[in-house]
DRENDOLUM-304059 format. One record per residue (C-alpha): x, y, z; residue in one letter; residue number from 0. Coordinates in Angstrom, 1 decimal, always signed. Example, Ala and Ser with C-alpha at 12.3 -4.5 7.8 and 13.67 -1.06 7.14 Angstrom:
2
    east   north      up  rest   nr
   +12.3    -4.5    +7.8     A    0
   +13.7    -1.1    +7.1     S    1
***
This chain:
128
    east   north      up  rest   nr
   +45.6  +171.5  +239.9     M    0
   +43.9  +171.0  +236.5     A    1
   +45.8  +169.4  +233.9     G    2
   +48.0  +167.3  +236.2     K    3
   +47.9  +163.3  +235.8     I    4
   +47.3  +161.5  +238.9     D    5
   +49.9  +158.6  +238.9     T    6
   +49.1  +157.6  +242.4     H    7
   +45.8  +156.0  +241.8     H    8
   +46.1  +152.1  +241.8     E    9
   +44.8  +150.2  +238.8     E   10
   +42.7  +147.0  +239.8     K   11
   +44.2  +143.8  +237.6     S   12
   +41.6  +142.0  +235.6     N   13
   +43.7  +139.0  +236.3     F   14
   +43.5  +136.8  +239.2     S   15
   +46.4  +134.5  +240.8     T   16
   +45.0  +131.1  +241.7     P   17
   +45.3  +130.1  +245.1     T   18
   +46.8  +126.8  +246.6     S   19
   +43.5  +125.6  +247.3     D   20
   +41.8  +126.4  +243.6     S   21
   +44.5  +124.5  +242.0     R   22
   +43.9  +121.1  +240.6     P   23
   +45.8  +118.3  +242.2     K   24
   +48.1  +116.8  +239.6     S   25
   +48.5  +113.3  +239.2     R   26
   +51.3  +113.7  +236.8     S   27
   +54.3  +110.9  +237.0     R   28
   +56.7  +113.6  +236.6     L   29
   +56.1  +115.3  +240.1     R   30
   +56.5  +111.8  +241.4     Q   31
   +60.0  +110.6  +243.1     P   32
   +62.2  +108.8  +241.0     F   33
   +61.7  +105.3  +240.9     K   34
   +64.3  +102.5  +239.6     S   35
   +63.0  +100.6  +236.9     P   36
   +64.9   +97.8  +238.0     L   37
   +62.4   +97.6  +241.1     L   38
   +59.8   +96.6  +238.5     D   39
   +61.6   +93.7  +237.3     L   40
   +59.6   +90.5  +238.2     P   41
   +61.1   +88.8  +241.4     G   42
   +63.6   +91.4  +241.6     K   43
   +64.2   +93.2  +244.6     H   44
   +67.2   +95.7  +245.8     C   45
   +68.5   +93.0  +247.6     D   46
   +68.8   +91.1  +244.2     G   47
   +70.6   +94.1  +242.4     F   48
   +74.1   +93.0  +241.9     A   49
   +72.7   +89.7  +240.8     Q   50
   +70.2   +91.2  +238.5     T   51
   +73.1   +93.4  +237.0     A   52
   +75.7   +90.4  +236.7     G   53
   +73.0   +88.4  +234.8     S   54
   +72.4   +91.5  +232.4     N   55
   +76.1   +91.5  +231.7     V   56
   +75.9   +88.2  +230.9     D   57
   +73.1   +88.3  +228.5     I   58
   +74.8   +91.4  +226.9     L   59
   +78.2   +89.5  +226.4     K   60
   +76.2   +86.8  +224.9     D   61
   +74.7   +89.4  +222.2     R   62
   +77.9   +91.0  +221.6     I   63
   +79.6   +87.3  +221.0     A   64
   +76.6   +86.6  +218.3     N   65
   +76.8   +89.8  +216.7     I   66
   +80.7   +89.2  +216.5     D   67
   +79.9   +85.9  +214.7     K   68
   +77.4   +87.2  +212.3     E   69
   +80.2   +89.8  +211.5     I   70
   +82.9   +86.9  +210.8     D   71
   +80.1   +85.3  +208.7     E   72
   +79.6   +88.5  +206.3     L   73
   +83.1   +89.4  +206.3     E   74
   +83.7   +85.5  +204.4     I   75
   +81.0   +86.4  +201.9     E   76
   +81.7   +90.0  +201.3     Y   77
   +84.7   +91.8  +201.1     S   78
   +85.2   +95.5  +202.3     E   79
   +86.4   +96.7  +199.1     D   80
   +83.5   +95.5  +197.3     E   81
   +81.1   +97.2  +199.6     L   82
   +82.9  +100.6  +199.4     Q   83
   +82.7  +100.2  +195.5     M   84
   +78.9   +99.9  +195.9     H   85
   +78.3  +102.6  +198.1     I   86
   +80.3  +105.1  +196.0     D   87
   +78.1  +104.0  +193.0     K   88
   +75.1  +104.8  +195.0     L   89
   +76.4  +108.0  +196.0     H   90
   +77.0  +108.7  +192.2     E   91
   +73.6  +107.6  +191.2     Y   92
   +71.9  +109.8  +194.0     N   93
   +73.8  +112.7  +192.7     E   94
   +72.9  +112.3  +189.0     I   95
   +69.2  +111.8  +190.0     K   96
   +69.6  +115.0  +192.5     D   97
   +70.9  +116.9  +189.0     V   98
   +67.8  +115.2  +187.2     G   99
   +65.1  +116.1  +189.5     Q  100
   +66.2  +119.9  +189.7     V  101
   +66.4  +120.3  +185.9     L  102
   +63.1  +118.5  +185.8     L  103
   +61.7  +121.2  +188.1     G  104
   +63.1  +123.9  +186.1     K  105
   +61.6  +122.8  +182.8     I  106
   +58.4  +122.6  +184.9     A  107
   +58.6  +126.0  +186.1     D  108
   +59.5  +127.6  +182.8     I  109
   +56.4  +125.6  +181.1     E  110
   +54.0  +126.6  +184.1     G  111
   +53.5  +122.9  +185.0     K  112
   +53.6  +120.9  +188.3     T  113
   +56.5  +118.3  +188.6     T  114
   +54.3  +115.7  +188.8     K  115
   +52.6  +116.8  +185.2     M  116
   +56.3  +116.7  +183.7     M  117
   +57.0  +113.1  +185.3     Y  118
   +53.6  +111.9  +183.5     E  119
   +54.3  +113.7  +180.3     E  120
   +58.0  +112.0  +180.2     Y  121
   +56.7  +108.6  +181.5     G  122
   +58.3  +108.4  +184.8     L  123
   +57.6  +106.8  +187.7     D  124
   +57.0  +109.0  +190.8     I  125
   +58.1  +107.2  +194.2     L  126
   +56.0  +107.7  +197.5     D  127
***
């Protein structure tokens, strides 16, 4: 029968599937079973886990106490209201600076210059 398309022939794939023997042996740490980092502590073993955890808790409690002490010292020197005033002023400064940069960019676009050229023309510092 002329003109019929043979749909029963099998096409040979140009791709080969690697067999398990041809795959390289992976030495990835991701394929190794989980190992607790606590076991790597010098002189520590699973038997001393409770002791290690207890000493770590004590160390963290000491750090918290030191940080609380620093906070108390800073509260004596600085008031929360003063800090908030400085934060508000920094926000206002950044908003004004952003508007200035947008305007400078628009002027540079109109004049066909780069923003860097505009900074140099107006004697402004470019902070990297």
